PDB file of N, CA, C, O and CB in Angstrom:
ATOM      1  N   MET A   1     -26.488  66.612 120.385  1.00  0.00           N
ATOM      2  CA  MET A   1     -25.276  66.884 121.140  1.00  0.00           C
ATOM      3  C   MET A   1     -25.403  68.228 121.851  1.00  0.00           C
ATOM      4  O   MET A   1     -25.936  69.187 121.291  1.00  0.00           O
ATOM      5  CB  MET A   1     -24.040  66.871 120.215  1.00  0.00           C
ATOM      6  N   SER A   2     -24.919  68.289 123.069  1.00  0.00           N
ATOM      7  CA  SER A   2     -24.948  69.549 123.808  1.00  0.00           C
ATOM      8  C   SER A   2     -23.844  70.476 123.292  1.00  0.00           C
ATOM      9  O   SER A   2     -22.923  70.045 122.598  1.00  0.00           O
ATOM     10  CB  SER A   2     -24.783  69.297 125.333  1.00  0.00           C
ATOM     11  N   THR A   3     -23.957  71.721 123.638  1.00  0.00           N
ATOM     12  CA  THR A   3     -22.941  72.693 123.244  1.00  0.00           C
ATOM     13  C   THR A   3     -21.580  72.296 123.792  1.00  0.00           C
ATOM     14  O   THR A   3     -20.566  72.409 123.104  1.00  0.00           O
ATOM     15  CB  THR A   3     -23.319  74.098 123.730  1.00  0.00           C
ATOM     16  N   LYS A   4     -21.565  71.837 125.018  1.00  0.00           N
ATOM     17  CA  LYS A   4     -20.304  71.423 125.629  1.00  0.00           C
ATOM     18  C   LYS A   4     -19.688  70.256 124.857  1.00  0.00           C
ATOM     19  O   LYS A   4     -18.483  70.233 124.609  1.00  0.00           O
ATOM     20  CB  LYS A   4     -20.524  71.031 127.103  1.00  0.00           C
ATOM     21  N   GLU A   5     -20.513  69.303 124.486  1.00  0.00           N
ATOM     22  CA  GLU A   5     -20.012  68.153 123.715  1.00  0.00           C
ATOM     23  C   GLU A   5     -19.487  68.604 122.352  1.00  0.00           C
ATOM     24  O   GLU A   5     -18.456  68.113 121.891  1.00  0.00           O
ATOM     25  CB  GLU A   5     -21.126  67.094 123.530  1.00  0.00           C
ATOM     26  N   LEU A   6     -20.184  69.525 121.716  1.00  0.00           N
ATOM     27  CA  LEU A   6     -19.728  70.043 120.432  1.00  0.00           C
ATOM     28  C   LEU A   6     -18.390  70.768 120.569  1.00  0.00           C
ATOM     29  O   LEU A   6     -17.500  70.610 119.734  1.00  0.00           O
ATOM     30  CB  LEU A   6     -20.775  70.983 119.838  1.00  0.00           C
ATOM     31  N   LEU A   7     -18.262  71.550 121.614  1.00  0.00           N
ATOM     32  CA  LEU A   7     -16.992  72.242 121.850  1.00  0.00           C
ATOM     33  C   LEU A   7     -15.859  71.262 122.114  1.00  0.00           C
ATOM     34  O   LEU A   7     -14.763  71.406 121.574  1.00  0.00           O
ATOM     35  CB  LEU A   7     -17.125  73.205 123.024  1.00  0.00           C
ATOM     36  N   LEU A   8     -16.129  70.274 122.940  1.00  0.00           N
ATOM     37  CA  LEU A   8     -15.093  69.277 123.223  1.00  0.00           C
ATOM     38  C   LEU A   8     -14.677  68.536 121.963  1.00  0.00           C
ATOM     39  O   LEU A   8     -13.498  68.235 121.772  1.00  0.00           O
ATOM     40  CB  LEU A   8     -15.584  68.282 124.272  1.00  0.00           C
ATOM     41  N   ASN A   9     -15.635  68.246 121.115  1.00  0.00           N
ATOM     42  CA  ASN A   9     -15.336  67.587 119.849  1.00  0.00           C
ATOM     43  C   ASN A   9     -14.456  68.486 118.971  1.00  0.00           C
ATOM     44  O   ASN A   9     -13.484  68.021 118.375  1.00  0.00           O
ATOM     45  CB  ASN A   9     -16.642  67.222 119.111  1.00  0.00           C
ATOM     46  N   GLU A  10     -14.799  69.754 118.897  1.00  0.00           N
ATOM     47  CA  GLU A  10     -13.988  70.695 118.112  1.00  0.00           C
ATOM     48  C   GLU A  10     -12.578  70.819 118.678  1.00  0.00           C
ATOM     49  O   GLU A  10     -11.605  70.881 117.926  1.00  0.00           O
ATOM     50  CB  GLU A  10     -14.656  72.076 118.076  1.00  0.00           C
ATOM     51  N   ILE A  11     -12.473  70.854 119.989  1.00  0.00           N
ATOM     52  CA  ILE A  11     -11.171  70.964 120.641  1.00  0.00           C
ATOM     53  C   ILE A  11     -10.296  69.757 120.312  1.00  0.00           C
ATOM     54  O   ILE A  11      -9.093  69.894 120.089  1.00  0.00           O
ATOM     55  CB  ILE A  11     -11.342  71.097 122.161  1.00  0.00           C
ATOM     56  N   GLU A  12     -10.904  68.591 120.285  1.00  0.00           N
ATOM     57  CA  GLU A  12     -10.155  67.370 119.959  1.00  0.00           C
ATOM     58  C   GLU A  12      -9.513  67.433 118.575  1.00  0.00           C
ATOM     59  O   GLU A  12      -8.469  66.822 118.345  1.00  0.00           O
ATOM     60  CB  GLU A  12     -11.074  66.160 120.038  1.00  0.00           C
ATOM     61  N   HIS A  13     -10.129  68.164 117.663  1.00  0.00           N
ATOM     62  CA  HIS A  13      -9.644  68.207 116.285  1.00  0.00           C
ATOM     63  C   HIS A  13      -9.022  69.551 115.910  1.00  0.00           C
ATOM     64  O   HIS A  13      -8.835  69.856 114.732  1.00  0.00           O
ATOM     65  CB  HIS A  13     -10.775  67.897 115.340  1.00  0.00           C
ATOM     66  N   CYS A  14      -8.715  70.327 116.902  1.00  0.00           N
ATOM     67  CA  CYS A  14      -8.217  71.680 116.670  1.00  0.00           C
ATOM     68  C   CYS A  14      -6.686  71.716 116.768  1.00  0.00           C
ATOM     69  O   CYS A  14      -6.107  71.103 117.665  1.00  0.00           O
ATOM     70  CB  CYS A  14      -8.844  72.665 117.681  1.00  0.00           C
ATOM     71  N   PRO A  15      -6.035  72.432 115.849  1.00  0.00           N
ATOM     72  CA  PRO A  15      -4.566  72.578 115.958  1.00  0.00           C
ATOM     73  C   PRO A  15      -4.186  73.352 117.229  1.00  0.00           C
ATOM     74  O   PRO A  15      -4.922  74.228 117.682  1.00  0.00           O
ATOM     75  CB  PRO A  15      -3.996  73.305 114.703  1.00  0.00           C
ATOM     76  N   GLU A  16      -3.070  73.022 117.767  1.00  0.00           N
ATOM     77  CA  GLU A  16      -2.596  73.617 119.023  1.00  0.00           C
ATOM     78  C   GLU A  16      -2.587  75.152 119.012  1.00  0.00           C
ATOM     79  O   GLU A  16      -3.032  75.755 119.989  1.00  0.00           O
ATOM     80  CB  GLU A  16      -1.205  73.116 119.321  1.00  0.00           C
ATOM     81  N   PRO A  17      -2.108  75.799 117.967  1.00  0.00           N
ATOM     82  CA  PRO A  17      -2.126  77.277 117.985  1.00  0.00           C
ATOM     83  C   PRO A  17      -3.542  77.857 118.152  1.00  0.00           C
ATOM     84  O   PRO A  17      -3.725  78.888 118.799  1.00  0.00           O
ATOM     85  CB  PRO A  17      -1.509  77.817 116.691  1.00  0.00           C
ATOM     86  N   PHE A  18      -4.527  77.189 117.568  1.00  0.00           N
ATOM     87  CA  PHE A  18      -5.908  77.639 117.728  1.00  0.00           C
ATOM     88  C   PHE A  18      -6.377  77.462 119.164  1.00  0.00           C
ATOM     89  O   PHE A  18      -7.145  78.272 119.683  1.00  0.00           O
ATOM     90  CB  PHE A  18      -6.831  76.878 116.777  1.00  0.00           C
ATOM     91  N   LEU A  19      -5.909  76.401 119.796  1.00  0.00           N
ATOM     92  CA  LEU A  19      -6.316  76.145 121.177  1.00  0.00           C
ATOM     93  C   LEU A  19      -5.867  77.268 122.105  1.00  0.00           C
ATOM     94  O   LEU A  19      -6.579  77.639 123.038  1.00  0.00           O
ATOM     95  CB  LEU A  19      -5.746  74.812 121.659  1.00  0.00           C
ATOM     96  N   ASN A  20      -4.692  77.799 121.841  1.00  0.00           N
ATOM     97  CA  ASN A  20      -4.222  78.933 122.648  1.00  0.00           C
ATOM     98  C   ASN A  20      -5.157  80.129 122.496  1.00  0.00           C
ATOM     99  O   ASN A  20      -5.455  80.818 123.472  1.00  0.00           O
ATOM    100  CB  ASN A  20      -2.786  79.328 122.243  1.00  0.00           C
ATOM    101  N   GLU A  21      -5.614  80.371 121.283  1.00  0.00           N
ATOM    102  CA  GLU A  21      -6.547  81.474 121.049  1.00  0.00           C
ATOM    103  C   GLU A  21      -7.907  81.205 121.696  1.00  0.00           C
ATOM    104  O   GLU A  21      -8.534  82.109 122.249  1.00  0.00           O
ATOM    105  CB  GLU A  21      -6.722  81.709 119.546  1.00  0.00           C
ATOM    106  N   VAL A  22      -8.347  79.965 121.621  1.00  0.00           N
ATOM    107  CA  VAL A  22      -9.623  79.597 122.247  1.00  0.00           C
ATOM    108  C   VAL A  22      -9.530  79.819 123.757  1.00  0.00           C
ATOM    109  O   VAL A  22     -10.447  80.370 124.367  1.00  0.00           O
ATOM    110  CB  VAL A  22      -9.992  78.111 121.932  1.00  0.00           C
ATOM    111  N   LEU A  23      -8.445  79.399 124.341  1.00  0.00           N
ATOM    112  CA  LEU A  23      -8.250  79.579 125.776  1.00  0.00           C
ATOM    113  C   LEU A  23      -8.214  81.069 126.133  1.00  0.00           C
ATOM    114  O   LEU A  23      -8.831  81.489 127.111  1.00  0.00           O
ATOM    115  CB  LEU A  23      -6.951  78.886 126.232  1.00  0.00           C
ATOM    116  N   ASP A  24      -7.500  81.852 125.351  1.00  0.00           N
ATOM    117  CA  ASP A  24      -7.467  83.298 125.581  1.00  0.00           C
ATOM    118  C   ASP A  24      -8.869  83.888 125.519  1.00  0.00           C
ATOM    119  O   ASP A  24      -9.232  84.720 126.350  1.00  0.00           O
ATOM    120  CB  ASP A  24      -6.558  83.986 124.553  1.00  0.00           C
ATOM    121  N   PHE A  25      -9.652  83.464 124.545  1.00  0.00           N
ATOM    122  CA  PHE A  25     -11.004  83.987 124.395  1.00  0.00           C
ATOM    123  C   PHE A  25     -11.883  83.594 125.577  1.00  0.00           C
ATOM    124  O   PHE A  25     -12.669  84.404 126.069  1.00  0.00           O
ATOM    125  CB  PHE A  25     -11.622  83.489 123.093  1.00  0.00           C
ATOM    126  N   MET A  26     -11.749  82.364 126.026  1.00  0.00           N
ATOM    127  CA  MET A  26     -12.538  81.913 127.179  1.00  0.00           C
ATOM    128  C   MET A  26     -12.178  82.727 128.421  1.00  0.00           C
ATOM    129  O   MET A  26     -13.057  83.101 129.197  1.00  0.00           O
ATOM    130  CB  MET A  26     -12.308  80.403 127.442  1.00  0.00           C
ATOM    131  N   ASN A  27     -10.908  82.997 128.606  1.00  0.00           N
ATOM    132  CA  ASN A  27     -10.480  83.815 129.738  1.00  0.00           C
ATOM    133  C   ASN A  27     -11.011  85.242 129.608  1.00  0.00           C
ATOM    134  O   ASN A  27     -11.406  85.853 130.601  1.00  0.00           O
ATOM    135  CB  ASN A  27      -8.946  83.826 129.842  1.00  0.00           C
ATOM    136  N   PHE A  28     -11.019  85.766 128.393  1.00  0.00           N
ATOM    137  CA  PHE A  28     -11.595  87.084 128.143  1.00  0.00           C
ATOM    138  C   PHE A  28     -13.066  87.113 128.542  1.00  0.00           C
ATOM    139  O   PHE A  28     -13.513  88.050 129.203  1.00  0.00           O
ATOM    140  CB  PHE A  28     -11.437  87.470 126.664  1.00  0.00           C
ATOM    141  N   LEU A  29     -13.820  86.092 128.143  1.00  0.00           N
ATOM    142  CA  LEU A  29     -15.247  86.038 128.460  1.00  0.00           C
ATOM    143  C   LEU A  29     -15.482  85.992 129.972  1.00  0.00           C
ATOM    144  O   LEU A  29     -16.391  86.648 130.481  1.00  0.00           O
ATOM    145  CB  LEU A  29     -15.892  84.819 127.791  1.00  0.00           C
ATOM    146  N   LYS A  30     -14.672  85.225 130.680  1.00  0.00           N
ATOM    147  CA  LYS A  30     -14.808  85.159 132.138  1.00  0.00           C
ATOM    148  C   LYS A  30     -14.533  86.519 132.761  1.00  0.00           C
ATOM    149  O   LYS A  30     -15.280  86.978 133.624  1.00  0.00           O
ATOM    150  CB  LYS A  30     -13.854  84.104 132.726  1.00  0.00           C
ATOM    151  N   THR A  31     -13.465  87.153 132.322  1.00  0.00           N
ATOM    152  CA  THR A  31     -13.102  88.466 132.850  1.00  0.00           C
ATOM    153  C   THR A  31     -14.183  89.488 132.543  1.00  0.00           C
ATOM    154  O   THR A  31     -14.535  90.304 133.394  1.00  0.00           O
ATOM    155  CB  THR A  31     -11.762  88.927 132.272  1.00  0.00           C
ATOM    156  N   LYS A  32     -14.703  89.442 131.336  1.00  0.00           N
ATOM    157  CA  LYS A  32     -15.765  90.364 130.924  1.00  0.00           C
ATOM    158  C   LYS A  32     -16.996  90.184 131.809  1.00  0.00           C
ATOM    159  O   LYS A  32     -17.603  91.165 132.238  1.00  0.00           O
ATOM    160  CB  LYS A  32     -16.135  90.141 129.438  1.00  0.00           C
ATOM    161  N   SER A  33     -17.358  88.958 132.077  1.00  0.00           N
ATOM    162  CA  SER A  33     -18.518  88.670 132.917  1.00  0.00           C
ATOM    163  C   SER A  33     -18.320  89.220 134.327  1.00  0.00           C
ATOM    164  O   SER A  33     -19.225  89.836 134.890  1.00  0.00           O
ATOM    165  CB  SER A  33     -18.778  87.159 132.971  1.00  0.00           C
ATOM    166  N   ILE A  34     -17.153  88.999 134.886  1.00  0.00           N
ATOM    167  CA  ILE A  34     -16.848  89.503 136.232  1.00  0.00           C
ATOM    168  C   ILE A  34     -16.889  91.025 136.237  1.00  0.00           C
ATOM    169  O   ILE A  34     -17.434  91.629 137.161  1.00  0.00           O
ATOM    170  CB  ILE A  34     -15.459  89.000 136.711  1.00  0.00           C
ATOM    171  N   GLN A  35     -16.319  91.645 135.214  1.00  0.00           N
ATOM    172  CA  GLN A  35     -16.300  93.105 135.118  1.00  0.00           C
ATOM    173  C   GLN A  35     -17.715  93.667 135.025  1.00  0.00           C
ATOM    174  O   GLN A  35     -18.023  94.673 135.665  1.00  0.00           O
ATOM    175  CB  GLN A  35     -15.476  93.549 133.903  1.00  0.00           C
ATOM    176  N   GLU A  36     -18.576  93.029 134.237  1.00  0.00           N
ATOM    177  CA  GLU A  36     -19.954  93.501 134.091  1.00  0.00           C
ATOM    178  C   GLU A  36     -20.713  93.407 135.413  1.00  0.00           C
ATOM    179  O   GLU A  36     -21.484  94.304 135.753  1.00  0.00           O
ATOM    180  CB  GLU A  36     -20.683  92.694 133.008  1.00  0.00           C
ATOM    181  N   ARG A  37     -20.496  92.321 136.160  1.00  0.00           N
ATOM    182  CA  ARG A  37     -21.161  92.184 137.457  1.00  0.00           C
ATOM    183  C   ARG A  37     -20.669  93.243 138.443  1.00  0.00           C
ATOM    184  O   ARG A  37     -21.447  93.795 139.221  1.00  0.00           O
ATOM    185  CB  ARG A  37     -20.926  90.781 138.031  1.00  0.00           C
ATOM    186  N   LEU A  38     -19.375  93.512 138.398  1.00  0.00           N
ATOM    187  CA  LEU A  38     -18.813  94.534 139.270  1.00  0.00           C
ATOM    188  C   LEU A  38     -19.394  95.907 138.931  1.00  0.00           C
ATOM    189  O   LEU A  38     -19.750  96.671 139.828  1.00  0.00           O
ATOM    190  CB  LEU A  38     -17.280  94.556 139.153  1.00  0.00           C
ATOM    191  N   GLU A  39     -19.488  96.217 137.648  1.00  0.00           N
ATOM    192  CA  GLU A  39     -20.053  97.496 137.228  1.00  0.00           C
ATOM    193  C   GLU A  39     -21.509  97.629 137.676  1.00  0.00           C
ATOM    194  O   GLU A  39     -21.932  98.695 138.123  1.00  0.00           O
ATOM    195  CB  GLU A  39     -19.952  97.647 135.707  1.00  0.00           C
ATOM    196  N   THR A  40     -22.259  96.559 137.554  1.00  0.00           N
ATOM    197  CA  THR A  40     -23.657  96.577 137.992  1.00  0.00           C
ATOM    198  C   THR A  40     -23.742  96.837 139.489  1.00  0.00           C
ATOM    199  O   THR A  40     -24.600  97.592 139.945  1.00  0.00           O
ATOM    200  CB  THR A  40     -24.355  95.249 137.643  1.00  0.00           C
ATOM    201  N   THR A  41     -22.863  96.222 140.239  1.00  0.00           N
ATOM    202  CA  THR A  41     -22.840  96.414 141.686  1.00  0.00           C
ATOM    203  C   THR A  41     -22.531  97.862 142.033  1.00  0.00           C
ATOM    204  O   THR A  41     -23.189  98.458 142.885  1.00  0.00           O
ATOM    205  CB  THR A  41     -21.811  95.484 142.336  1.00  0.00           C
ATOM    206  N   VAL A  42     -21.537  98.419 141.376  1.00  0.00           N
ATOM    207  CA  VAL A  42     -21.144  99.804 141.652  1.00  0.00           C
ATOM    208  C   VAL A  42     -22.267 100.769 141.273  1.00  0.00           C
ATOM    209  O   VAL A  42     -22.551 101.715 142.008  1.00  0.00           O
ATOM    210  CB  VAL A  42     -19.853 100.163 140.886  1.00  0.00           C
ATOM    211  N   ILE A  43     -22.900 100.530 140.135  1.00  0.00           N
ATOM    212  CA  ILE A  43     -23.997 101.391 139.687  1.00  0.00           C
ATOM    213  C   ILE A  43     -25.175 101.296 140.657  1.00  0.00           C
ATOM    214  O   ILE A  43     -25.810 102.306 140.963  1.00  0.00           O
ATOM    215  CB  ILE A  43     -24.446 101.004 138.255  1.00  0.00           C
ATOM    216  N   SER A  44     -25.466 100.104 141.136  1.00  0.00           N
ATOM    217  CA  SER A  44     -26.593  99.893 142.050  1.00  0.00           C
ATOM    218  C   SER A  44     -26.365 100.526 143.412  1.00  0.00           C
ATOM    219  O   SER A  44     -27.313 100.927 144.087  1.00  0.00           O
ATOM    220  CB  SER A  44     -26.853  98.415 142.220  1.00  0.00           C
ATOM    221  N   GLU A  45     -25.118 100.611 143.806  1.00  0.00           N
ATOM    222  CA  GLU A  45     -24.809 101.077 145.152  1.00  0.00           C
ATOM    223  C   GLU A  45     -25.376 102.467 145.422  1.00  0.00           C
ATOM    224  O   GLU A  45     -25.935 102.702 146.493  1.00  0.00           O
ATOM    225  CB  GLU A  45     -23.310 101.084 145.367  1.00  0.00           C
ATOM    226  N   SER A  46     -25.243 103.382 144.482  1.00  0.00           N
ATOM    227  CA  SER A  46     -25.693 104.746 144.736  1.00  0.00           C
ATOM    228  C   SER A  46     -27.198 104.826 144.956  1.00  0.00           C
ATOM    229  O   SER A  46     -27.659 105.622 145.775  1.00  0.00           O
ATOM    230  CB  SER A  46     -25.299 105.642 143.586  1.00  0.00           C
ATOM    231  N   SER A  47     -27.962 104.022 144.246  1.00  0.00           N
ATOM    232  CA  SER A  47     -29.421 104.062 144.453  1.00  0.00           C
ATOM    233  C   SER A  47     -29.838 103.263 145.683  1.00  0.00           C
ATOM    234  O   SER A  47     -30.808 103.622 146.350  1.00  0.00           O
ATOM    235  CB  SER A  47     -30.149 103.520 143.216  1.00  0.00           C
ATOM    236  N   LEU A  48     -29.127 102.201 145.988  1.00  0.00           N
ATOM    237  CA  LEU A  48     -29.493 101.374 147.136  1.00  0.00           C
ATOM    238  C   LEU A  48     -29.051 101.971 148.468  1.00  0.00           C
ATOM    239  O   LEU A  48     -29.674 101.719 149.499  1.00  0.00           O
ATOM    240  CB  LEU A  48     -28.898 100.003 146.983  1.00  0.00           C
ATOM    241  N   LYS A  49     -27.982 102.760 148.449  1.00  0.00           N
ATOM    242  CA  LYS A  49     -27.475 103.269 149.722  1.00  0.00           C
ATOM    243  C   LYS A  49     -28.465 104.204 150.403  1.00  0.00           C
ATOM    244  O   LYS A  49     -28.397 104.400 151.617  1.00  0.00           O
ATOM    245  CB  LYS A  49     -26.161 103.990 149.507  1.00  0.00           C
ATOM    246  N   LYS A  50     -29.383 104.780 149.634  1.00  0.00           N
ATOM    247  CA  LYS A  50     -30.424 105.617 150.241  1.00  0.00           C
ATOM    248  C   LYS A  50     -31.224 104.802 151.253  1.00  0.00           C
ATOM    249  O   LYS A  50     -31.550 105.286 152.337  1.00  0.00           O
ATOM    250  CB  LYS A  50     -31.364 106.203 149.155  1.00  0.00           C
ATOM    251  N   ASP A  51     -31.539 103.554 150.887  1.00  0.00           N
ATOM    252  CA  ASP A  51     -32.266 102.675 151.808  1.00  0.00           C
ATOM    253  C   ASP A  51     -31.363 102.123 152.897  1.00  0.00           C
ATOM    254  O   ASP A  51     -31.794 101.959 154.039  1.00  0.00           O
ATOM    255  CB  ASP A  51     -32.907 101.529 151.046  1.00  0.00           C
ATOM    256  N   TRP A  52     -30.115 101.835 152.556  1.00  0.00           N
ATOM    257  CA  TRP A  52     -29.194 101.262 153.533  1.00  0.00           C
ATOM    258  C   TRP A  52     -28.939 102.214 154.691  1.00  0.00           C
ATOM    259  O   TRP A  52     -28.696 101.778 155.816  1.00  0.00           O
ATOM    260  CB  TRP A  52     -27.880 100.898 152.865  1.00  0.00           C
ATOM    261  N   LEU A  53     -28.993 103.504 154.421  1.00  0.00           N
ATOM    262  CA  LEU A  53     -28.645 104.488 155.440  1.00  0.00           C
ATOM    263  C   LEU A  53     -29.829 104.921 156.303  1.00  0.00           C
ATOM    264  O   LEU A  53     -29.685 105.820 157.132  1.00  0.00           O
ATOM    265  CB  LEU A  53     -28.044 105.691 154.786  1.00  0.00           C
ATOM    266  N   LYS A  54     -30.971 104.314 156.129  1.00  0.00           N
ATOM    267  CA  LYS A  54     -32.142 104.662 156.925  1.00  0.00           C
ATOM    268  C   LYS A  54     -32.027 104.031 158.322  1.00  0.00           C
ATOM    269  O   LYS A  54     -31.516 102.921 158.465  1.00  0.00           O
ATOM    270  CB  LYS A  54     -33.445 104.193 156.215  1.00  0.00           C
ATOM    271  N   PRO A  55     -32.502 104.742 159.340  1.00  0.00           N
ATOM    272  CA  PRO A  55     -32.441 104.201 160.708  1.00  0.00           C
ATOM    273  C   PRO A  55     -33.171 102.866 160.842  1.00  0.00           C
ATOM    274  O   PRO A  55     -32.723 101.995 161.588  1.00  0.00           O
ATOM    275  CB  PRO A  55     -33.034 105.203 161.691  1.00  0.00           C
ATOM    276  N   GLU A  56     -34.283 102.691 160.136  1.00  0.00           N
ATOM    277  CA  GLU A  56     -35.009 101.415 160.241  1.00  0.00           C
ATOM    278  C   GLU A  56     -34.198 100.241 159.685  1.00  0.00           C
ATOM    279  O   GLU A  56     -34.377  99.102 160.117  1.00  0.00           O
ATOM    280  CB  GLU A  56     -36.345 101.510 159.501  1.00  0.00           C
ATOM    281  N   GLU A  57     -33.314 100.514 158.736  1.00  0.00           N
ATOM    282  CA  GLU A  57     -32.423  99.455 158.232  1.00  0.00           C
ATOM    283  C   GLU A  57     -31.440  99.044 159.323  1.00  0.00           C
ATOM    284  O   GLU A  57     -31.206  97.854 159.536  1.00  0.00           O
ATOM    285  CB  GLU A  57     -31.655  99.931 156.964  1.00  0.00           C
ATOM    286  N   ASP A  58     -30.871 100.018 160.006  1.00  0.00           N
ATOM    287  CA  ASP A  58     -29.956  99.705 161.108  1.00  0.00           C
ATOM    288  C   ASP A  58     -30.652  98.868 162.171  1.00  0.00           C
ATOM    289  O   ASP A  58     -30.091  97.902 162.687  1.00  0.00           O
ATOM    290  CB  ASP A  58     -29.404 100.995 161.733  1.00  0.00           C
ATOM    291  N   LYS A  59     -31.878  99.251 162.487  1.00  0.00           N
ATOM    292  CA  LYS A  59     -32.644  98.514 163.487  1.00  0.00           C
ATOM    293  C   LYS A  59     -32.924  97.082 163.031  1.00  0.00           C
ATOM    294  O   LYS A  59     -32.830  96.147 163.825  1.00  0.00           O
ATOM    295  CB  LYS A  59     -33.958  99.236 163.783  1.00  0.00           C
ATOM    296  N   ALA A  60     -33.264  96.913 161.766  1.00  0.00           N
ATOM    297  CA  ALA A  60     -33.587  95.583 161.231  1.00  0.00           C
ATOM    298  C   ALA A  60     -32.380  94.649 161.277  1.00  0.00           C
ATOM    299  O   ALA A  60     -32.545  93.438 161.418  1.00  0.00           O
ATOM    300  CB  ALA A  60     -34.098  95.698 159.792  1.00  0.00           C
ATOM    301  N   TRP A  61     -31.188  95.188 161.161  1.00  0.00           N
ATOM    302  CA  TRP A  61     -29.988  94.351 161.084  1.00  0.00           C
ATOM    303  C   TRP A  61     -29.201  94.297 162.404  1.00  0.00           C
ATOM    304  O   TRP A  61     -28.170  93.627 162.468  1.00  0.00           O
ATOM    305  CB  TRP A  61     -29.086  94.862 159.980  1.00  0.00           C
ATOM    306  N   GLN A  62     -29.655  94.972 163.433  1.00  0.00           N
ATOM    307  CA  GLN A  62     -28.855  95.075 164.643  1.00  0.00           C
ATOM    308  C   GLN A  62     -28.646  93.742 165.371  1.00  0.00           C
ATOM    309  O   GLN A  62     -27.685  93.607 166.128  1.00  0.00           O
ATOM    310  CB  GLN A  62     -29.498  96.047 165.570  1.00  0.00           C
ATOM    311  N   ASN A  63     -29.510  92.773 165.161  1.00  0.00           N
ATOM    312  CA  ASN A  63     -29.379  91.477 165.855  1.00  0.00           C
ATOM    313  C   ASN A  63     -28.491  90.475 165.126  1.00  0.00           C
ATOM    314  O   ASN A  63     -28.286  89.360 165.607  1.00  0.00           O
ATOM    315  CB  ASN A  63     -30.740  90.869 166.049  1.00  0.00           C
ATOM    316  N   LEU A  64     -27.981  90.855 164.004  1.00  0.00           N
ATOM    317  CA  LEU A  64     -27.151  89.918 163.226  1.00  0.00           C
ATOM    318  C   LEU A  64     -25.685  90.060 163.551  1.00  0.00           C
ATOM    319  O   LEU A  64     -24.855  89.348 162.986  1.00  0.00           O
ATOM    320  CB  LEU A  64     -27.359  90.129 161.739  1.00  0.00           C
TER     321      LEU A  64
END
């Protein structure tokens, strides 16, 4: 059985109050993932902007 199938099976037999907690946790995980990607982007920006601000970069992108 796949993980998804196992989860669906557990959900089928789970009391409603637990389902609310499971849903909250899933939403937390999604938010956490988005936050981590955003942090990585922000951290990367300072090192990447050195290359972005070079005249040859402007020239390479001028036709787009």
